C-alpha positions in Angstrom: -0.2 -0.2 -0.3 1.1 3.9 -0.4 1.3 4.0 3.5 3.4 0.9 3.4 7.1 0.4 4.0 8.8 -2.5 1.8 11.0 -4.4 4.0 13.4 -7.2 3.3 14.7 -10.2 5.1 18.5 -11.2 3.8 19.4 -14.6 3.7 21.8 -16.7 2.4 21.3 -20.0 0.2 23.6 -22.6 0.3 22.9 -23.8 -3.2 21.6 -20.8 -5.3 21.5 -22.9 -8.0 18.7 -24.8 -6.7 16.5 -22.6 -4.4 16.1 -19.5 -6.2 14.1 -21.1 -9.2 12.3 -23.7 -6.4 11.1 -20.7 -4.3 10.0 -18.8 -7.4 7.9 -21.6 -8.3 6.3 -22.2 -5.0 5.4 -18.4 -5.4 7.8 -16.9 -2.8 8.7 -13.1 -3.6 12.1 -13.2 -3.4 14.8 -10.9 -4.9 18.3 -11.4 -5.2 21.0 -9.0 -6.4 22.9 -11.5 -9.8 21.6 -8.7 -12.2 22.7 -5.7 -9.7 26.3 -6.8 -8.4 28.2 -6.6 -11.7 31.5 -7.3 -10.6 34.8 -8.4 -10.8 35.0 -8.8 -7.1 34.8 -12.5 -6.6 32.9 -12.4 -3.1 30.5 -9.9 -4.8 29.8 -12.2 -7.7 29.0 -15.0 -5.4 26.6 -12.9 -3.2 24.9 -11.4 -5.9 23.9 -15.5 -6.3 23.7 -16.5 -3.0 21.9 -13.8 -1.1 18.1 -13.2 -1.4 15.6 -10.7 0.0 12.3 -12.4 1.5 9.3 -9.9 2.0 8.8 -9.1 5.9 6.7 -6.1 5.2 4.3 -5.1 8.4 1.5 -5.2 5.4 1.6 -9.3 6.1 -0.9 -10.8 7.7 -0.2 -13.7 9.8 -1.1 -16.5 7.2 0.8 -15.0 4.6 4.0 -14.6 6.6 3.8 -18.3 8.0 2.9 -19.3 4.7 6.0 -17.6 3.6 8.4 -19.0 6.2 7.0 -22.8 5.4 7.7 -22.6 1.7 10.9 -20.9 2.5 11.9 -23.7 5.1 10.2 -26.6 2.5 12.4 -25.5 -0.6 15.8 -25.0 1.6 15.6 -28.4 3.6 14.8 -30.2 0.7 17.9 -32.4 -0.5 16.1 -33.5 -4.1 
């Protein structure tokens, strides 16, 4: 909403090649820095893929927040 503040929670993905796409497919509104962190620095390049932002705005109701957490945990804990 117009009066809302778009807070995000940072998280590092252990398997960004697998988890990022699965989070998107699960409907989690997740962002990362892959296009913004264009750099010759190896650390920046790695974090551009591993570091994600999860929405945690005060506009999320309890049900939406619980759904987000459940989807995130299900994706990052899966080994298949």
